N, C-alpha and C positions, 0 to 999 in steps of 0.2 A: 773568169767565173767563177772558179772553182775555189779561188780564195775568198769571193764573196759569200759562197755557202757555206765556207769554214768559219768565215767570222760570224754569219746569222747563227751557226749552230753551237758556237762559242759563248755567243750572247744568251740563247735559250738554256745552255748548261749553267752559265753562271747565275741568271735570273732563279732557275730551279735549284739549283744548290742552295742559293740563300734560302731557299724557302724550305726544303728539305732538312737544313740542319736546325730549323726551327721547329715543326712538327713533333724530333732522333732526333789496329792494328803488330903426306902419308910415306913416311919413308921405312925402309927396313927397320926392324926394333929388335931389341933383345927379347926373347920368348920367355913368358913365364912357366913355370913348370904346370903342366895340363892336369886337370883332375876332373873326374868324370862327373856328371850333374847328378844330384842326389835329391830325393823327395824333398829333404829340410830346404835344399835350395829352390825348389819350386814353391815351396811354403812360404819363403821369406822374399820372393821377388815383387817388385811394385813397379808401376808405370813409370818410365824416365824419357826425358827429351835430350836428345844428344844435337848439340849443334856444332858446325864446323868453321873452321877461320876464313875460308873462301867465302867471300861475298855471293849472296844470292844473284839470281837473275835481273831483281829490281835495282840492285845497287852496282851491279860489275860496272868499273870505271876504266877497263883497259888496262889494269896494273899488270905487272908481270907476276906470275904466280910460280912458286917453287914446287918441283914436282919431282923430286929425285927417284920415287919408287916406278916412275914411267921413263918411256925410252928417253926423252927430252928432259934434261933437267930442269928446265925452266919453260912455262908456257905463258902464251900471250894471246888474248882473242880481241876482236872489234868490241868496243863498249857496247853495253846494253841499256845501261840507264838512261832515261830521256833527259837527264840534267847534262850529257854528254852527246846523245844524237839529235838532239833539238826536236824529238815528236813529242806530241801532245800528249801520248797515251803508249805504254809499253805493248809492243806486237812480240806476241809469243813464239809465233811462227815464223819470225823473219829468220832470215839465213845466219845471221849473228845469234841470235838467240836459240835457235836449234843447236849451233855448234857449240856454244857455252854449256848448254844443259846437257849436252851429250858427255861433255867434259866433265861436270859435276858428277854424272851418273858413272861415270869409269872411274872416279876417285872414290865414289861410294862402295863400289863393288870391290876395291881394291882394300878400302877399310874394313869392310866386311870379311873379307880374307884374312887379314892380319887379325881381327877379333877373334877369329876362329882359333887361331895359334894361341892367343891368350887366355881365352876362356873355357876353351875345349869345348864349345858347342856353336853351333850357327844361330845368330841373331835374326829374329823375325819382327820384321818392322810392321807396328800397326798402322803407321802415318809415315809418309815420306814428304819432305818440304825442299822445293827448289826456287820458287818465285819470291815470295817475301822473307823467307829464311831458307837457311841450307842446312838440312839435318834431317832427323828422324825421331820417332817414337817406338819405344819397344820396353820389352820387361827385363828388369834386371835385379839381382841382390846388390846390398850396398856395396859388397865387395866388388862386385862386376862393375858397378858404377866408378868406383875409386880407380880400377884399374883402365876402363875407358878414359877417365879424365885424364891420365898421365901419357894417352897417346899424343904423338906430334899431329896437328892438324886439327885438333878438338879444341874448341872454343869455350864449351861449357856443358856440363851434365847435370840436368836439375831434375829433381821429382816433379811429375806431372801434378797440377795444382788443379783444385777444384774451385771455379768462380760461381759468381751468384747472379741470376737475373735481377736487375733493377725494376724491383716491383712496384667532331660534328660542326657545332659551329665556330670550330677554333680555325678552320682554313679562311673562313672570310676575316676573321679577327686578326689573322696575322697577315692579311693583304693578300691572300692568294687568288682570290676572284680577280684580283687587277693583273695579276701575273698572267690569269688565264684570259682574258679580255684585251690585254695589249695596253693596258692604260698605265703602267706601273715603269714604262720606260724601255720594255725589252719587247720583242715579238710575242705575239699572242702563244701561250703554251700550256698546256694541262698536262705536260709530261709526254708528248707524243716523242717516239723514237730514243727515248731515256731508259736504260735499264737500273733498275734500283736493287741491289743486292741486300738480303735482311739475313745477318747473323744473328741467329735466336733459338727459339725451341720447335720450329718446324713451321709448318702451315697447315690449315685446314682448308685443303685444296679443292674440295667440294663446295665451298662456301661461296653463295652470289658475289660476295665483295672481289672475289679472284676468277670468276669467269670471262668469256670473253662476250659482251653483249652483242658486238655485231653478227656474230653467228646466228642469232633469232631476230637481227632486224632492227633491235632496239639499243639505241646508245653506239658508243664509239667503237668502231670496228678495227680490233687492234692487228698489228702486224708483228710478227716474230722476227725480230733484226738477225737472228742467227740462221733463220731457215729451216734449221732442224732444232728439236728440243733437247734439252741438255739433262744429264745425270740420270736420276731415276725413271723420268717421264719415260724410259721404254718399257717399264714395268705396266701391265694392263690394268693394276688396281690404282696406281699413280695418276690423277687425274690432272693433265697439263693442257694448255691450250694456246693460243695466239696472245694472250697477257701474261700468265703463269707460265713462263718459257722455262724453266729449270726448277729442279728440286735435288738437291744432295743431303745426304746424313752422314756425317761423320762422326757419331757416337758409337765408341767401340766398348763392349762390355770387359770391365776390368776383373779379368778371373781371380786377382789376388785381392779382391775387397769382398765385403760381406755384401755389397750393394749390388743389385742388377740394374746396370746401366742397358736401358732397353734400346735396342734399334728399331725402329718401326716405319723404315722407308721414308722418313722426312714428314711424317705425320704429327702434325702439333697435339699434344696430349696434355699441355699446359694452359694454353688460350693466350699465353704471351706474346709469341711470335705472330700469332695470325692478328692479333690486336695493332701491333706496331706494323705488321704490313699493309693492313688495311688503313691504317691511320695515316701512313705515307702514301699510300697508292692505291686505294681499294677503289672498286666502282662507287657511282652514287647510288645510293637506296633510299627508298623510302621506309621509313619504320614507325611504328605508333608506340609511344612511352605511355603507359598506362592513359589510354584511350585518346592522348594528343598526338596527331601525325605531325612528322617532322622530316627533312630530307637531309641524309648525312653523305658524306664522301670523303675518301684521302686527299691531301693536299695536292698530289699530281696523279688525279684519276685516270689519265690515259697512258702513264709509264708501263712500262713490262717489269716484272718480278721475277728475280731467281732468290729461291729460298735456301738458306745454308743451317740444317739442324745440327746444333751443338750441345744443347741441353737437354736433360733427363729427368725424370722424377723420382726414381730408386724406389723405395718402401712408399707406396700411395699414403699409409698412415702417419708417415714421418716425414714433415718438410724439411727437417733438417739436413736430411741427406741428399736432397734434390740440389742439381748445381749443372755446371757446363765445365767440360775436360778442356783443360788448356791445348792439350794435344790435338783435340777436334776443331777447336778455334784457330790454331795455327793452319790447318788443312783447308778451313774454310777462307781464310785471308790468302792463302796460296790460290785457290781455286777462284777467288774472286778476280785475281791477276789474270788468271788463264782465262776466266770468262769474259774479261774486258769491260766488269760493268763500269757505269759510269757515277754511281753514288752508291756507298756502303752506310747502312745504318747498323749501329753497334750497340745495343742495350742491356749491356753485362759489365760488372765491374768488380774490382778486388780492392783490398786497402791499398793506400798510396805507398809505390815505391818508385826508387831512382829510375825516370825515364829514359835515361840514357844506357841501361843495363842492356847488353845486346842479346840477351836470353829470354825476355818478356814479350808480352803481347803487345805492349806500348811500342816497342821497338819493331814488332811485325807492322804496325800500323804506320810507321815511318816508311817503310819500304812499300807500303801498299801507296801511301802518298806520292812516293818516288816513281811509281808505275803510273802516275797520272790520274788516280782515283782519288774522289773526295769522301772522306768519311766524317761521319757525326756520332757522337757518343754520347749517352745519357751521364750528368754530372754527378749522379747518384744521391740515395735518400737518407743521408746520414744528417742531414739537419736536426734541428735549427742553429747548432753552435758554429761559429767561425772555424776556418781551418780544417773543413769536413771532405774536401776533393779527394777521391779515390783515383785510381789508376784504369785505364789509361786516360781517363778524363785531365789529368794534371801536366799533359805533354804538351808542349806548344804546338805540336803538328797535327792534332787532332781538335776538332770544334766540339767543345762539350756544351751541352744544352741543360739550363736549369729549368726547372719547374715552376710556371707560374699560371696563374687563373686566366680565363678568359672571361668575355662578356656576356657568356650564356650562364642564367642561374636557374636552377630549380629550387623554389622558395614557396613555403608556407607561412601562415601566421597562428601565432598564439593569441586567440582574441576572446572578446567577449566576457573578458575577466571581472568579476565580482567578489565581494567578500573581504574579510581580514580587517584589520584596525586601522590600515592606512589607505590611502588612494591608490587604486590599482595602476599598474602600468598602462600605458596606450599598447595596441597592438604590438607585438614582438614578432619581428620576421625573423625566420630562421631557414637553413638548407633542410630541404625535404624532398624525398621521393616516392611519398606513400600518397594514400587517399586520407581523408579527414576524419574527424570524429565529432559529435556534437557535445554539448555542453554536460560535463561532469566535474567531479571534486577534482581538485589537483592536491596532489600531497607531495612531500621531499621524502627519497627514501631514507635520508638520515634519521628519521624520525621513526623508522622501522629498523634500525640498527645498522643501516650499512648504505652510505651515500655513494658509494661506488658501484653499489648493486652487483658485487661479486666477492668472492672469497676462494683463497686456495689458487690453484694455478689455472691460469688463463687459458683460454680456447682460442679466443681470436679468431674465429673462420669466416669467412668473406661473406656469407649468405646465412639467410634464416634456418636452411634446412641442415646446414653442416654443423651450426651449433647445436649442443645436446643438452645444456642446462648443467653440464658438470661443476659449473663455478657458482651454482645459484646460492644465494645465502638466502632465500626467503624459502618457507614451506608454502606447498599449495592452497591456495584459500587464502594467503596472506592479504591479498587485494581484492575488491569486489567493484571492477570495472573502472576505477579511477585511474586518472593521468598522472603518471609518476614521474617525477623528477630524478634523473641520475646524475650525480657530478662527471666529468669526463676523467679519464686516466686509469691506467693498469689494465684494463679490461677492454675487450674489445666493442665498438661503439653498437655494433649489430648483436653481439654478445649480450649485452647489457639488456637489450630488449628482448631477447629470447628468454632470459631469466625472469623479465617481468611478466611476459606473456604466460609463462608456466606457473607463476604466482598467483595469476587472475586479475592483472592490470588491463585497462580497456585501451590506454593511450602512453605514449613517451615523450619526454623530454630530457634530451642530452644539454647538459648546462655546462659550458666552459670553466674551467678554474684559470688562475694567473699563469699557470705553466703553458696553456694552450692558446692564450690570447683571443683575438678576433676569428680564427681559422675555424671553418667548418665543412663539413661534407653533405653531400645528400646521397644519402644510402637507401637501399629497398629493406627497411627494416621490417620486423615481425608484426608490428603494431603501426596504427597511425602514428607519426611520430614528427618532431621537428628538431633541429638542432641550433641552438643559440650560441653567439658570440659572447667574449667576456664580459662585455658592458651589459647587455640586455640578461645575460644569466645573473649577475649581481643583482640588477634590479628585481628579478624574479624572485631570489633567494631572501631579498630583504621584505618583499611583500610578503612571502609565504611564512617569514618569521614572526608577524604580527596577526594576532587574533586567530580567527579559524572560519570554517565554511568558504575555502576559497575554491572558486568554480570558473570555468572557462572551457574553450572549445579549441580544436586543430583545424583549420582549414585544409583542403585537399591541395597538392603541390601545383604551382603554375611555372610555365617557363617564360622568363623575362631575357631581354638584351640591357644589361646596365653596363655603360660604359666604364664606370667609375670601379665596377666589380674587377675589369681585366687588370693584366700586367702585375698581379701582386705575387711576389714570389713565396710559393708554399713552404710551409713552417718545415717540413720534412725534406725540402730540397737541401742539397749539399752545397757549401760556397766557401768562397775564400777567406782569408788569403791562402795560395796556394803553400802546402806544406813543403819543406825542404827535402830535396835540394833544388826544386823547382820554385821556389818563393819569388822569382822577379817575373814570374810568368802568370798573368792576369786571368782568373778563372772564377767562374764559367766565362765562357765567350759570349754566350748569348742567352737568353730565356725564351720560352715558347711554352704556350698551352699543353699541359700536361695532368690538369684536374679535372676529373669527372669527365673522361673521355669517351665517348660512345663509339666503339667499332666493333668489327668482328671477334667472335668468340671461338674456341676449340669445339663446341658442341652444336652440331648439325648446323642450321641457319640462323643461329642465334646471333644475338649483338649483345654486348657487355660494356658496363662503364668500369674503368680502371683509371688510378691516378698513381703517379709517379714519372721520375725524369724520362722512364723509358718510353711513355707516351709523348712528351716533349720533345725529345730525338726524333 
C-alpha cells in the first residue's frame, strides 16, 4: 500500500515538475608571521567565498577522508548522497547526515583556528554552507585570500560576485488545466502537497496571491507540510500562513562596498520575486484589466511556497547597482536542501562559464539535483543572437526555460485611415494595453526632426510616471493632438510615448524597424497607442510618405485568444547553440510563456505585467 502511495506521489511530482519548468543550483601548517589588522586592511577587504575539498552533504559518497589534524588520520562515514543511499530525496536529519555534518563542522572549526594563526585575526563568516557546497563566505583582503588559498583542504577562494535578475492565460496554454483536471495522464493535481522554493528578490507576503484562501472559507484550504512555519515567519511583522510556509532573507550588507545591500526580512521590494512566485504557484484571482474582467492564477495554485530572498536594490535611482549576491544564493540553495522542497525556481543569471567548475552557482545546482530536488532556471534575456545562453542555464543538470509568447493577445487597431496620395492600408492590428482615440491627423516623427522620438541618454523606465522626458527631442507644443508615429529602437517604448505626451501629441504608434521584426509588446502607455510589427509598420510609413492629410483612429484594446500567436520565441530570449565548453548540450531545454505575464507585484495588492525568461521559468 505504501509503495502504491509513493508511486502516485511520484506521478504527481513528475507531472507538476513538467509544468513548473515551463511557466520558470586540514593539517598542521607552517605559520605565517602574524601582523595586527590595520585600518587599511579593513578598507581593502572584500567579500570572498571559501570552499573546501571535502564534499558537501548532498554529494558525500562514503569516500575515505584524510584528517591528519584530527585524532584519526583518516575518517569515513556512511554515504549521504541519494545516488548511493537509494532515497528519492536527501534527508538532512538522518543519523548518517547528522554525523557527516558534525564532521564538516569540526573541520571548519579546525580551519578557523589555523586561519587565526595565519592571518592574526578571527574570521567572521557571513554565510556557512554544508548541504549543496562545503564552505563559507567572509571578508578578506587580497593578501588574506591568497593565504587561505594555500591552506590544504581548500579547493577555491573566489571573490563574491553580483548576479542579475532576468528581467494569466499562460497556464491553460501550457496545458496546466489538463494536469489540474486529470486528463493529461497523471492523477489530477493543482500542486497539492508540493513545496515550491523561489530563489529571487523576496515575496510580497500580504498579497492575496499568497494568502491561504481556505482560512476564510473560499478556495483551497492549504495545509503546511512542515507543521511549523520556517525562517523569518517567527517575526510578528512577517505574514506567513499555510500556503506561504517559509521566508528567508540571505542578503547581507557588504560593508566593503558603497552600495547598501538592504535586508528587509524577506519582503520583496523589486516586484520580481513576487511576480515569479505567483506565476508558479499563486492563488486564482479575479482582476479587471482596463475595465475587462479576467481570471488569473499560478500554474500550481494549490502548492506551498518557501521564499528565499537573495537580491537587493541598492541605490533606488541607480539600476546598475541592483543585483543578487552569490554568497546569498549559495545559502538559499543550501537552505532549500535543508527544507526538502520539491521544486526550485531560479530566475537569476550571469555570463556563461564552465559549468563543471566546482566553485560556481551552477555546481551548487548539481548538488541540489543530487539531493533529489528539481530546478528550473531562466534561459536569459540576451537574445536575439545565437549562442547567448548564460549560467547556470548552460549546464546539463538544470532545466533552462526560454521565453515564448502564449495565445492571449492584447490588441488594438489603427483604423479609419484616409488621406494621402496612395490607397490607405486596411486596418492595422497592433499590440496595445490602452484606451483608444478618435479620428486625428497622423504624422511621422521623422518629419519633425527625430524618427526615434528621443535624444541623448535613454531613460527606458517601465511605466509612464517613471519617465521624466529627459530624452525628449521635441519642445512643448510641437504637436497639437495628432497621432504620432515613432520608429522603434534606442529609447524605451513607454519613454517615447511620454516624450510625445509632453510635446502635445494625442496618440502614439510604435513602428518596428528591420532590427525588431514582427515582435510587439502591449504596454501601459501614457497615450492611446498601438505597437505594429515590421510588415504593417512599413505599410504605414509608405502611406505616410505619400501626399498629406493622413488621418485615422486607434481602437481601445481587446483581449483575444489566437492560437497562431502562441509558441513564438521572444526576440529577447537567449538561445543556443550553447557556448564552449558545454557546446554539446542542447539549450534551452524548453520554452514557456514569458511575454506579458500578469501576476503579483510588490506594491500592495496590485498585479503587473512583466516579460522575460524569468516569467517563463
